[in-house]
NUMAR-267705 format. One record per residue (C-alpha): residue in one letter; residue number from 1; chain; z, x, y. Coordinates in steps of 0.001 Angstrom, whole numbers, plus 500000, padded with zeros to 6 digits. Each point is the difference from the previous one (the first is absolute). Example, Ala and Ser with C-alpha at 12.3 -4.5 7.8 and 13.67 -1.06 7.14 Angstrom:
<nodes>
residuo,num,cadena,zz,xx,yy
A,1,A,507800,512300,495500
S,2,A,499340,501370,503440
</nodes>
This chain:
<nodes>
residuo,num,cadena,zz,xx,yy
M,1,A,652045,298992,536499
S,2,A,498813,503545,500469
S,3,A,497759,500003,496914
G,4,A,498485,496699,501046
R,5,A,498945,501371,503366
V,6,A,498450,503083,498422
S,7,A,498066,497839,497553
F,8,A,498739,497800,502796
L,9,A,498878,503060,501969
D,10,A,498131,501365,496973
Q,11,A,498251,496679,499581
Q,12,A,499001,499973,503651
Q,13,A,498572,503540,499747
N,14,A,498111,499169,496810
R,15,A,498515,496899,501619
E,16,A,498962,502080,503019
V,17,A,498261,502617,497816
T,18,A,498308,497282,497917
E,19,A,498780,498296,503166
L,20,A,498542,503301,501250
G,21,A,498157,500406,496686
L,22,A,498503,496511,500251
R,23,A,498931,500608,503575
L,24,A,498298,503264,498989
K,25,A,498075,498248,497225
E,26,A,498919,497139,502248
A,27,A,499191,502031,503115
S,28,A,496365,500620,500817
E,29,A,498400,503396,500530
N,30,A,497866,498641,502785
V,31,A,500436,501757,503326
T,32,A,501355,497860,502847
I,33,A,501059,500696,503586
N,34,A,503702,499597,500722
H,35,A,501600,498801,503242
T,36,A,499828,503498,501534
G,37,A,496277,500291,499316
I,38,A,500316,502491,497132
Q,39,A,497974,499533,496796
Q,40,A,502024,499755,496817
T,41,A,500083,498280,496636
A,42,A,502492,497313,499081
K,43,A,501702,502365,497517
R,44,A,500984,502635,502557
P,45,A,503075,498192,501425
I,46,A,501067,499037,496460
I,47,A,499964,503630,498804
K,48,A,501864,500972,503151
K,49,A,502632,497415,499070
V,50,A,500150,501473,496473
L,51,A,500785,503428,501461
E,52,A,502693,498520,502254
T,53,A,501542,498294,496971
M,54,A,499875,503258,498013
T,55,A,501655,501875,502877
A,56,A,502840,497461,499941
G,57,A,500792,501124,496444
I,58,A,498508,497007,498195
D,59,A,498129,500657,496747
V,60,A,496304,499282,500605
S,61,A,498635,501861,496969
S,62,A,498714,496725,498531
L,63,A,497334,499924,502731
F,64,A,498481,503351,498918
G,65,A,496865,498525,498435
D,66,A,499314,497687,502929
V,67,A,500374,502830,502553
I,68,A,497625,502221,497983
K,69,A,497369,497275,500291
A,70,A,500670,499772,503731
A,71,A,499335,503749,500339
S,72,A,496308,499349,499308
T,73,A,499096,498961,503522
K,74,A,497977,501040,503013
D,75,A,503024,499401,502240
L,76,A,501222,503600,500474
V,77,A,503450,498958,501237
Q,78,A,500495,497739,496991
K,79,A,498906,502828,497699
K,80,A,502542,502367,501557
L,81,A,502769,497417,499590
A,82,A,499058,499364,496385
Y,83,A,499835,503723,499187
M,84,A,503408,500504,501581
Y,85,A,501395,497373,497637
I,86,A,498224,501509,496964
S,87,A,501266,503550,500617
T,88,A,503571,498686,500298
Q,89,A,499972,497649,497012
A,90,A,497837,502041,497609
E,91,A,502895,501557,498034
Q,92,A,501479,496539,499299
N,93,A,496632,498640,498852
A,94,A,498574,502963,498080
D,95,A,498252,497718,497486
L,96,A,498072,498204,502755
V,97,A,498962,503078,501994
I,98,A,496856,500272,497865
L,99,A,498803,496857,501833
A,100,A,500047,501954,503278
I,101,A,498011,502984,498702
N,102,A,496703,498151,500332
T,103,A,500862,499127,503597
F,104,A,500844,503640,500724
Q,105,A,496763,501244,498474
N,106,A,497940,497536,501999
D,107,A,501755,500941,503234
L,108,A,499579,503715,499266
Q,109,A,496245,499361,500176
D,110,A,500202,497879,503170
E,111,A,497789,500982,502917
N,112,A,502988,499923,502360
P,113,A,501857,503392,499803
F,114,A,503261,498345,501027
V,115,A,499805,497690,496978
R,116,A,499280,502981,497733
G,117,A,502955,501929,501439
L,118,A,502302,496977,499721
A,119,A,499089,499435,496355
L,120,A,500547,503682,499151
R,121,A,503351,500194,501772
T,122,A,501249,496842,498253
L,123,A,498794,501110,496579
C,124,A,501798,503365,500282
S,125,A,503162,498375,501360
M,126,A,500630,498120,496739
R,127,A,502476,502064,497984
L,128,A,498504,499108,496629
I,129,A,499265,502946,497728
D,130,A,497569,497949,497880
Y,131,A,497545,499739,502900
V,132,A,499876,503730,500843
P,133,A,496487,500377,498468
Y,134,A,498672,497324,502396
M,135,A,501675,501844,502886
L,136,A,498549,503400,499014
E,137,A,496494,498611,499742
S,138,A,500286,498169,503326
L,139,A,501390,503086,501767
S,140,A,497213,502188,498641
H,141,A,497377,497717,501572
A,142,A,501962,499485,503204
L,143,A,500292,503755,500692
I,144,A,496230,500141,500453
D,145,A,499722,496671,501836
S,146,A,497725,499882,503035
S,147,A,502889,498817,502197
A,148,A,502563,502542,501283
Y,149,A,502592,497216,500076
V,150,A,499596,499391,496268
R,151,A,500161,503745,499264
K,152,A,503196,500388,502045
T,153,A,501529,497005,498208
A,154,A,499007,501480,496636
L,155,A,501789,503287,500780
I,156,A,503255,498249,500874
S,157,A,499578,497849,496886
C,158,A,499764,503213,497938
I,159,A,503573,500762,501049
K,160,A,501117,496515,498890
L,161,A,498307,500483,496648
F,162,A,501589,503446,499573
N,163,A,503442,498515,500665
L,164,A,499288,497372,497329
S,165,A,498571,502338,497350
P,166,A,499771,503751,500799
K,167,A,498590,500806,496563
H,168,A,496971,497730,500406
V,169,A,499138,501541,503366
L,170,A,500368,503611,498845
D,171,A,498051,499408,496777
A,172,A,497111,498196,501719
P,173,A,497151,501683,501962
L,174,A,501534,498453,503112
V,175,A,501587,503280,501210
D,176,A,496657,501822,500056
Q,177,A,498544,497098,501924
L,178,A,502799,500287,502546
Y,179,A,499275,503692,500594
N,180,A,496327,499085,500517
T,181,A,501084,497421,502545
L,182,A,501401,502811,502162
R,183,A,496407,500477,501166
D,184,A,499665,496376,501110
R,185,A,498166,499526,503278
D,186,A,502841,497913,501479
P,187,A,503055,502065,501185
E,188,A,502369,497051,499413
V,189,A,498925,499922,496360
V,190,A,500549,503763,499688
A,191,A,503497,499687,501469
N,192,A,500890,497205,497556
C,193,A,498586,502116,497183
I,194,A,502308,502910,500897
V,195,A,502973,497622,500052
A,196,A,499046,498584,496584
L,197,A,499521,503441,498392
N,198,A,503264,501317,501444
R,199,A,501879,496987,498597
I,200,A,498386,500257,496557
F,201,A,500751,503733,499744
L,202,A,503359,499868,501765
S,203,A,501837,501521,497026
E,204,A,497610,502984,500111
G,205,A,500410,500604,503731
G,206,A,497091,497821,501154
M,207,A,496234,500200,499776
T,208,A,498282,503270,499165
V,209,A,498396,501574,503076
D,210,A,497643,502923,499470
T,211,A,498201,502001,502680
N,212,A,496949,497746,499982
I,213,A,502040,496821,500487
A,214,A,502099,501620,502750
H,215,A,496947,501202,501946
Y,216,A,498261,496656,499601
L,217,A,503030,498062,501330
L,218,A,500417,502423,502904
Q,219,A,496397,499527,501059
R,220,A,500473,496230,500085
L,221,A,503392,500049,501698
H,222,A,498706,498640,503330
E,223,A,498877,496809,498238
F,224,A,503524,498995,498941
N,225,A,502425,497985,502125
E,226,A,503189,501594,501308
W,227,A,502129,498968,496996
H,228,A,497553,501141,497377
Q,229,A,499598,503354,501745
C,230,A,503537,500830,498805
L,231,A,498319,500545,496629
N,232,A,497959,502900,501398
L,233,A,500121,502765,502649
L,234,A,497986,501624,502799
D,235,A,500664,502041,503099
D,236,A,499165,497355,502598
R,237,A,502461,497620,498342
L,238,A,502803,501972,501681
K,239,A,498971,498280,503248
H,240,A,499923,496514,498500
H,241,A,501919,497305,501878
N,242,A,501751,498882,496805
S,243,A,503085,502120,499186
G,244,A,499598,499379,496254
V,245,A,496575,501656,500041
Q,246,A,501385,502920,502005
L,247,A,502975,500630,497727
T,248,A,497916,499802,496834
T,249,A,497545,502532,501402
V,250,A,502854,502298,501044
K,251,A,501453,499835,496512
I,252,A,496697,500958,498380
F,253,A,499396,502837,502464
I,254,A,503407,501543,499268
K,255,A,499599,499519,496270
L,256,A,496599,501714,499997
A,257,A,501389,502909,502042
E,258,A,502893,500707,497619
G,259,A,499948,503589,498833
I,260,A,497224,501038,502416
D,261,A,501880,501988,502650
D,262,A,496888,500817,502045
I,263,A,499298,496390,500945
Q,264,A,503439,498389,499618
E,265,A,501177,500623,503579
D,266,A,496616,498896,501365
V,267,A,500372,496725,498120
Y,268,A,503469,499442,501474
K,269,A,498706,500655,503521
R,270,A,497198,497499,499449
I,271,A,502319,497215,498853
K,272,A,502614,500584,502733
S,273,A,498063,498294,502788
P,274,A,499481,496609,498276
M,275,A,503641,499947,498888
L,276,A,501238,500566,503563
T,277,A,497582,497373,501283
S,278,A,501571,497492,497595
L,279,A,503309,500444,501827
T,280,A,498501,498347,503081
L,281,A,499226,496726,498205
T,282,A,501734,496860,501217
S,283,A,501335,498972,496578
P,284,A,503453,501607,499453
E,285,A,499730,499398,496253
I,286,A,496807,502090,499776
V,287,A,501574,502707,502196
Y,288,A,503027,500120,497694
S,289,A,497754,500345,496956
C,290,A,498046,502810,501699
L,291,A,503264,501811,500785
E,292,A,500988,499860,496338
H,293,A,496652,501538,499082
I,294,A,500351,502628,502715
I,295,A,503300,501062,498435
V,296,A,498181,500530,496718
L,297,A,497332,502058,501772
M,298,A,502731,502086,501662
N,299,A,501311,500856,496547
Q,300,A,496524,501169,499066
S,301,A,499379,502002,503215
H,302,A,503107,500908,501994
Q,303,A,498052,501132,503082
L,304,A,497817,496901,500238
F,305,A,501611,497935,502785
R,306,A,502267,502556,501682
E,307,A,497918,500188,503185
D,308,A,499653,496219,500206
Y,309,A,503697,499112,500269
K,310,A,499479,497833,503108
Y,311,A,498077,497467,497901
F,312,A,503312,499232,498287
Y,313,A,502028,499220,503119
R,314,A,501300,496476,500299
R,315,A,497738,497521,501786
I,316,A,501020,497076,502227
K,317,A,501011,496870,498031
E,318,A,499566,501846,496720
P,319,A,501898,498439,497046
S,320,A,503017,501989,498845
F,321,A,498674,500487,496459
V,322,A,497013,501905,501407
T,323,A,502222,502150,502236
L,324,A,502264,500891,497069
K,325,A,496998,501191,498016
K,326,A,498714,502010,502984
L,327,A,503380,501730,500263
E,328,A,499648,501008,496382
V,329,A,496644,501578,500800
L,330,A,501331,501794,503092
E,331,A,502747,501575,497890
G,332,A,497335,501732,497957
I,333,A,497430,501045,502601
A,334,A,502338,501492,502630
T,335,A,499447,503724,500535
K,336,A,501762,502701,502039
I,337,A,497588,499273,502842
S,338,A,500181,496187,499932
S,339,A,503565,499392,498797
K,340,A,501687,499842,503427
E,341,A,497416,497583,501343
I,342,A,500323,497843,496889
I,343,A,503811,500001,500245
N,344,A,499762,498942,503658
E,345,A,497745,497108,498994
I,346,A,502234,498921,497115
S,347,A,503182,500225,502090
G,348,A,498538,497312,502247
Y,349,A,500065,497560,497077
I,350,A,503744,500487,499419
T,351,A,501237,498084,503034
G,352,A,497777,496992,499310
T,353,A,501168,496649,498717
D,354,A,498953,500538,496377
K,355,A,502973,501483,498107
V,356,A,497994,500842,496881
I,357,A,497497,502031,502021
A,358,A,502872,501711,501842
Q,359,A,501584,501120,496711
K,360,A,496684,501124,498543
S,361,A,499138,501918,503176
I,362,A,503240,501981,499797
E,363,A,499349,500743,496332
S,364,A,496459,501141,500850
I,365,A,501227,502395,502694
A,366,A,502493,501420,497508
K,367,A,497316,500513,497334
I,368,A,497677,501703,502466
S,369,A,502852,502306,501032
F,370,A,500777,500900,496404
R,371,A,496374,500916,499377
I,372,A,499408,501833,503291
E,373,A,503076,502086,500710
N,374,A,499093,501110,503543
V,375,A,500276,496416,501239
L,376,A,503542,499383,498703
S,377,A,501745,500940,503253
Y,378,A,497698,497743,501965
S,379,A,500707,497075,497617
L,380,A,503734,500513,500430
E,381,A,499608,499802,503775
V,382,A,498149,496708,499600
F,383,A,502749,498641,497746
M,384,A,502769,501018,502395
K,385,A,498300,498075,502830
L,386,A,499613,496962,497747
L,387,A,503713,500081,499124
E,388,A,500677,499209,503645
T,389,A,498294,496591,499624
G,390,A,503074,498585,498267
I,391,A,497808,497875,497694
D,392,A,501695,499648,496593
I,393,A,496906,500129,497790
I,394,A,498671,503095,501802
I,395,A,503312,501851,499849
S,396,A,500480,499175,496298
S,397,A,496518,501220,499082
I,398,A,500399,503207,502029
I,399,A,503350,500767,498367
T,400,A,498324,499717,496593
A,401,A,497256,502369,501166
L,402,A,502534,502462,501477
E,403,A,501726,500202,496633
E,404,A,496714,501107,498436
F,405,A,499433,502509,502814
M,406,A,503504,501365,499445
N,407,A,499124,500971,496458
E,408,A,496842,501821,501119
S,409,A,501076,501652,503263
P,410,A,503792,499757,500495
E,411,A,499900,502656,502723
K,412,A,497778,497745,502162
V,413,A,501747,496698,499320
G,414,A,503655,501043,500036
S,415,A,500237,500332,503769
L,416,A,498670,496472,500471
L,417,A,502669,498274,497917
S,418,A,502508,499942,502821
V,419,A,498457,496637,500961
L,420,A,501267,498328,496809
P,421,A,503332,498752,501413
S,422,A,498165,498287,502860
V,423,A,497393,498204,497879
W,424,A,501722,499260,496698
T,425,A,501032,496455,500981
S,426,A,496286,499156,500398
I,427,A,499111,501128,496478
D,428,A,499378,497402,497299
L,429,A,502455,501448,497490
S,430,A,498958,497499,497328
S,431,A,496534,501577,499882
Q,432,A,498869,503405,498770
A,433,A,501129,501372,503360
G,434,A,503661,499415,499087
P,435,A,500302,502726,497339
A,436,A,497727,502247,502115
F,437,A,502341,499681,502976
L,438,A,503050,500842,497873
N,439,A,498308,503078,498601
L,440,A,498974,501233,503454
L,441,A,503444,499318,501415
T,442,A,501762,502125,497405
T,443,A,497336,502722,499843
I,444,A,501381,501342,503286
G,445,A,503090,497780,500110
Y,446,A,502297,502918,500664
E,447,A,498273,500385,503408
I,448,A,500161,496312,501000
S,449,A,503502,499067,501071
E,450,A,499408,496274,499531
A,451,A,498763,500333,496390
P,452,A,503312,499245,498176
Y,453,A,500669,496964,502182
I,454,A,496527,498588,499405
L,455,A,500508,500298,496241
E,456,A,503473,498491,500251
S,457,A,498677,496954,501839
L,458,A,497388,499530,497255
I,459,A,502655,500272,497272
D,460,A,502201,497440,501759
D,461,A,497031,497616,500137
L,462,A,498729,500826,496501
E,463,A,499446,496356,499008
S,464,A,497156,499820,502525
Y,465,A,498037,502654,498075
P,466,A,499607,498829,496381
A,467,A,496912,502108,499172
T,468,A,500693,502427,497155
S,469,A,497881,502758,501563
F,470,A,502017,499811,503229
R,471,A,503363,500087,498251
L,472,A,499011,502910,497782
Q,473,A,498867,501989,503024
L,474,A,503174,499031,501854
L,475,A,502007,501528,497143
N,476,A,497922,503184,500105
S,477,A,500138,500248,503793
T,478,A,503732,499404,500249
V,479,A,500715,502650,497381
T,480,A,497634,502410,501797
L,481,A,501756,499468,503327
F,482,A,503417,500213,498335
L,483,A,499137,503483,498718
H,484,A,499265,501082,503597
R,485,A,502734,498041,501805
P,486,A,502691,499066,497433
A,487,A,502758,499120,502454
E,488,A,497934,497309,501713
C,489,A,498402,498613,496846
R,490,A,502780,500006,497378
G,491,A,501267,496508,500713
M,492,A,496645,498264,500207
L,493,A,498737,501773,496862
A,494,A,502993,498721,498042
K,495,A,499326,496510,501320
L,496,A,496318,500242,498992
F,497,A,500890,501217,496493
K,498,A,502383,497041,499626
Y,499,A,497335,497494,501072
S,500,A,497335,501615,497814
M,501,A,502087,499905,496818
E,502,A,500858,496304,500205
P,503,A,498976,498069,496840
Y,504,A,497608,497755,501921
E,505,A,497953,502970,501208
S,506,A,496781,500886,498192
L,507,A,500313,502426,497127
E,508,A,497744,502519,501725
I,509,A,502239,500206,503076
R,510,A,503181,500168,497923
E,511,A,498596,502820,497893
R,512,A,498922,501963,503077
A,513,A,503379,499525,501687
L,514,A,501863,501018,496830
F,515,A,497853,503098,499587
L,516,A,500499,501117,503622
Y,517,A,503727,499349,499798
R,518,A,500323,502082,496829
L,519,A,497810,502755,501465
L,520,A,502202,500312,503079
Q,521,A,503113,499821,497855
K,522,A,498793,502614,497522
D,523,A,498330,502682,502149
I,524,A,499750,499684,503774
K,525,A,498085,503286,500311
K,526,A,497387,498828,497512
A,527,A,499639,496783,501992
Q,528,A,499439,502012,503204
E,529,A,497334,502049,498280
I,530,A,498227,496884,498689
F,531,A,499961,498079,503270
K,532,A,499078,503059,502029
H,533,A,496621,500091,498253
Q,534,A,499467,496253,499631
R,535,A,496514,498994,501161
Y,536,A,497621,497138,499522
A,537,A,496843,500588,498011
S,538,A,497221,501002,502351
K,539,A,497485,497250,500752
K,540,A,497465,502385,501491
N,541,A,496516,499809,498528
G,542,A,499447,503136,497986
N,543,A,496397,500569,501136
N,544,A,498022,499616,503199
N,545,A,497546,497552,498559
F,546,A,500032,496293,500554
K,547,A,502394,498090,497757
T,548,A,498537,499640,496541
R,549,A,499712,496364,498979
D,550,A,499098,498254,496810
K,551,A,496683,498972,501499
H,552,A,496882,501551,498550
L,553,A,496288,499786,500562
T,554,A,499674,497722,496966
K,555,A,501842,497271,501969
F,556,A,497807,500476,503084
N,557,A,498547,496709,501283
T,558,A,502125,497914,497593
I,559,A,502860,497592,500657
S,560,A,502299,502199,497911
L,561,A,500011,502552,502846
L,562,A,501624,497459,502343
Y,563,A,502579,498877,497420
G,564,A,500773,503442,498601
K,565,A,499339,498762,496433
H,566,A,497226,500029,497456
S,567,A,497589,497088,500385
E,568,A,501216,498376,496782
Q,569,A,503606,500005,501228
T,570,A,499032,498697,503443
L,571,A,498078,497051,498611
F,572,A,501944,499022,496909
E,573,A,503593,501278,500186
Q,574,A,502219,497696,502053
T,575,A,503549,501156,499301
P,576,A,502674,497770,501599
G,577,A,502667,501700,502049
N,578,A,497985,503173,500442
F,579,A,499211,499688,503704
S,580,A,502578,502519,501228
K,581,A,499782,503310,498207
R,582,A,502554,502813,500425
N,583,A,498731,503432,500896
D,584,A,501252,502309,497255
D,585,A,499545,503121,502118
Q,586,A,502296,498589,502651
F,587,A,502513,498920,497398
F,588,A,500334,503397,498392
S,589,A,500552,501654,503350
S,590,A,502468,497376,501227
P,591,A,503630,500774,500913
T,592,A,501121,498673,496609
H,593,A,498834,503237,498413
H,594,A,501098,502645,502505
I,595,A,502272,501726,497483
S,596,A,498222,498844,496863
E,597,A,500880,503182,498097
F,598,A,503553,498655,499763
D,599,A,498925,496502,499010
E,600,A,498812,501487,496722
L,601,A,503391,501603,499459
I,602,A,501789,496694,500552
S,603,A,497596,498263,497635
L,604,A,500614,502553,497250
Q,605,A,503770,499746,500426
F,606,A,499826,496240,499679
Q,607,A,497787,500151,496911
N,608,A,502444,502304,498236
L,609,A,502863,497718,500968
V,610,A,498159,496959,498671
K,611,A,499181,501730,496753
D,612,A,503689,500795,499353
E,613,A,501834,497026,501502
F,614,A,497612,497063,500305
T,615,A,498415,498483,496901
L,616,A,498866,496394,499664
S,617,A,500471,498015,496809
S,618,A,496909,499027,498032
T,619,A,501797,497201,498112
V,620,A,501768,498083,502772
S,621,A,499449,496232,499945
I,622,A,501668,497260,502065
E,623,A,499409,496268,500314
A,624,A,498933,498183,503152
K,625,A,503412,498327,500423
K,626,A,501784,503343,499906
F,627,A,497446,501542,502390
K,628,A,500700,497235,502521
A,629,A,503770,500344,499693
C,630,A,499897,503778,500462
W,631,A,497631,499657,502939
E,632,A,502429,497684,501790
N,633,A,503099,502131,499297
F,634,A,498837,503597,500428
T,635,A,501243,501361,503336
E,636,A,497951,503214,500124
S,637,A,496638,498978,501470
H,638,A,497047,501663,501752
E,639,A,496936,498556,501704
F,640,A,497118,502239,500998
E,641,A,496215,500246,500195
I,642,A,497596,502524,498503
S,643,A,496655,500747,501611
L,644,A,497231,500401,497438
L,645,A,497440,501471,502401
D,646,A,499873,503131,497843
S,647,A,498923,497960,496988
S,648,A,496487,499938,498619
A,649,A,497464,497561,501422
S,650,A,499913,498356,496581
L,651,A,503524,498620,500558
I,652,A,498504,496614,500908
S,653,A,498621,499625,496466
L,654,A,503378,500194,498248
T,655,A,501130,496924,498050
L,656,A,503424,498674,499036
D,657,A,499516,501282,496467
D,658,A,499061,503488,501227
I,659,A,503117,500298,502126
E,660,A,502321,498498,497379
S,661,A,498819,502494,497403
V,662,A,500775,502951,502316
F,663,A,503531,498784,500699
E,664,A,500838,499135,496391
E,665,A,498629,503284,498656
N,666,A,502419,501741,502334
M,667,A,503096,497959,499101
M,668,A,499887,497517,502899
M,669,A,499939,496642,498222
I,670,A,498349,496838,501328
M,671,A,502140,496877,500393
A,672,A,497272,497984,501736
S,673,A,496783,500531,501928
G,674,A,497342,498031,501833
S,675,A,498026,499712,503228
S,676,A,501298,498523,503250
G,677,A,497519,499835,502866
D,678,A,498735,503506,500740
Y,679,A,502690,501566,497800
L,680,A,500406,500843,496331
K,681,A,503653,499376,499236
F,682,A,502131,501614,497262
F,683,A,503646,499793,498914
L,684,A,500926,503233,498215
Y,685,A,503123,501300,498309
A,686,A,501055,503322,498544
Q,687,A,503187,501603,498692
E,688,A,501174,503594,500306
I,689,A,501180,501247,496576
N,690,A,502854,502339,501016
S,691,A,501713,497661,502466
N,692,A,498832,496567,498716
I,693,A,499193,499109,503612
L,694,A,497571,497068,500222
M,695,A,497210,500051,502593
L,696,A,498295,496761,501083
C,697,A,496971,499989,502239
E,698,A,497820,497463,501810
L,699,A,496653,501660,500718
K,700,A,497231,498496,502166
L,701,A,496637,501798,500091
N,702,A,497394,499222,502629
L,703,A,496949,501861,498684
N,704,A,497889,499099,503039
L,705,A,502472,501465,502511
K,706,A,501049,502749,497533
L,707,A,503664,499151,500466
A,708,A,502904,499548,497584
K,709,A,503157,498070,500969
I,710,A,503044,500697,497818
N,711,A,503374,498287,499699
L,712,A,502330,501956,497699
R,713,A,503371,498940,498527
I,714,A,502090,502465,497956
G,715,A,503262,499520,498153
Y,716,A,501851,500027,496710
E,717,A,499138,497537,497271
A,718,A,503634,498815,499915
Y,719,A,500246,499401,503739
G,720,A,503384,499618,501622
I,721,A,502298,502311,501939
I,722,A,498290,503375,500537
H,723,A,502070,503193,500241
E,724,A,499314,502805,502446
D,725,A,498423,502307,497426
Q,726,A,497758,497140,498820
K,727,A,498874,499412,503614
M,728,A,498998,503656,500234
N,729,A,498010,499647,496777
L,730,A,498255,496888,501322
S,731,A,499014,501814,503194
K,732,A,498769,503041,498081
Y,733,A,497984,498079,497429
S,734,A,498628,497727,502706
E,735,A,498407,503024,501616
Y,736,A,498678,501249,496654
F,737,A,498465,496647,499119
I,738,A,498463,499536,503465
Q,739,A,498298,503387,499638
Y,740,A,498890,499148,496457
L,741,A,498624,496567,500949
T,742,A,498324,501252,503188
R,743,A,498105,502645,498110
Y,744,A,498642,497548,497446
V,745,A,499045,497399,502615
K,746,A,498092,502606,502025
E,747,A,498162,501231,496909
L,748,A,499192,496581,498485
S,749,A,496245,500331,500425
N,750,A,499767,503432,498369
L,751,A,502396,499125,497174
V,752,A,498018,496900,499039
K,753,A,496749,501952,500110
L,754,A,501292,502921,497923
G,755,A,502392,498058,497794
I,756,A,502782,502587,500410
S,757,A,503587,500182,501159
F,758,A,501971,502680,501819
E,759,A,501908,500745,496819
Q,760,A,496986,502019,498859
Y,761,A,500476,502269,503001
D,762,A,503653,500779,499330
Y,763,A,501201,497709,502778
</nodes>
């Protein structure tokens, strides 16, 4: 039945196309007046119907000859419709295109410039290499046509011809003719000529501009419209109402002043006024763009906007994205004279309804205080008043800032920490403020009587705080306080160690807990020495200049400045799952790495242990039936997730074959693999040589979210009753294999790229 319907439909379409052909042949070219009073020929509505049929996906190539005949008409609308059909169908009817050449040549000589331009545009739109000579000849005549419209059309057609056959364009005298066209009397033609030359010589950096051409274009600048003026420069363009003209002129001024110290500052002073004026425009999008460009200018001249800080205060009903960018500017232009006034202004934003602006405002005050030391005490007074508001988001952000202040000026901050017991219940402990609070609490915990009891309440409610960074800092803080007040902290520290070493805990937490336990057990004096000097890495900016950003003058007045990427990446790279990007600087200064010098020691100890006691078999092989039976009967099991945020951005490009090859080369054999929704799914197995313990693993990789979900089953090949010593082996080798698997999963992207394994690095 299905094939019959399709056949019937084809027949109907063929009959429709045939009927259109007959109507075209029979229709008269005489001009008539339709019901709306417009003059037209009888063929016009038929050709319009042909285009509608073509748009519906029906093959109308058989009408090519009839439409070519219909193109020879005085009805300009009909001619445009016919030419539209010809340019679309030319590649499918290459043998018949020669019939249209005569029509093109006649129309190229027509007295009506619009007919000449239409014929030229259609001729150069046909992607047929055999007709390039006709195109070159027609373009050569059109570039000297009496009509500016035809000359402009010819210049755009030169680009089409270059895209079709670059060699023909470069070998012909056409390029010299284009350079001559730069002196055309019509500014629109000149602008199109610049566009055409820049496209043709794109691989060489654009058209060649010597001193004569530059001076000539500058003298004619006032003739161009506001968009074409972006191709040139002049002093009065700084006052132009169009921001694109302004920014282009600013860019050229700065570029010309590079390396000329005598005039560089004068140039910056000249461009400051129009940039500040742009901030008063009603369009928030344009204001945001101007702020981004101002940040670039601040990197070029650090003194430029320091006296104009009031221009960057928040305005009534201003969108939050503009305010956030203004705060970034204020961080950089504050001076010893203006800093207190700026901090007063910013502090007014903190108690508003916008939480994002409140957080950013607190961060901005902190950054200003780091850069200008004499305002630190004043900032702390502001923060202490804000702590009295009792607003969670404000208190959490201030606690994070106080932690940073503590590292820079502990003598000024220490006396203020007595407020911690009264505000800690208002802190969002699941955020970055959680670890910051714990660090502050234990920094002077021996002076705060409530400190042990606050930590104990957190340990008793540990399930409410699953974040790894929080739990690692809780371990560090509890040990720190224990070393100062052992009698009060002994019991809760033992409880925390017990919780942290449970098998379901993450490997990172278990390793940290085990290390701290062994450190206290081995040498209590050494532990006191270590934790006495424990400090976070300083986040203070090392210089007094505005924060250096990866934004250079070459990106000025381009969309890449707004996106923070090169233009090619902004326009063409659309990587799924890449909308939330982790800040590496924050990561490497996070609580996870407070005592990183000992992490390395633990890692080395584990590697030596693996080398001696943990070796996977390269010859193990089991059948699917046995895999299933072992999976159902093994009692030792672990489920956990691995974040792959540290992995390369190329992780998304990995294939099943790539990943399988990495696992199999490192003795983790593939039982089955495939894709399931957003996940790549693998069933792996491996066997430890010395113990014959079998390890089965279900691995799900979500490359978009950069997340791995793992379900692990471990046991003996001959499963049954397990003795106590065998249970200990299972627990030990479980930990070894989890570490082994985690490392390979995290390094998948690099291993595929380099084609290596850890064995080459004496793992």
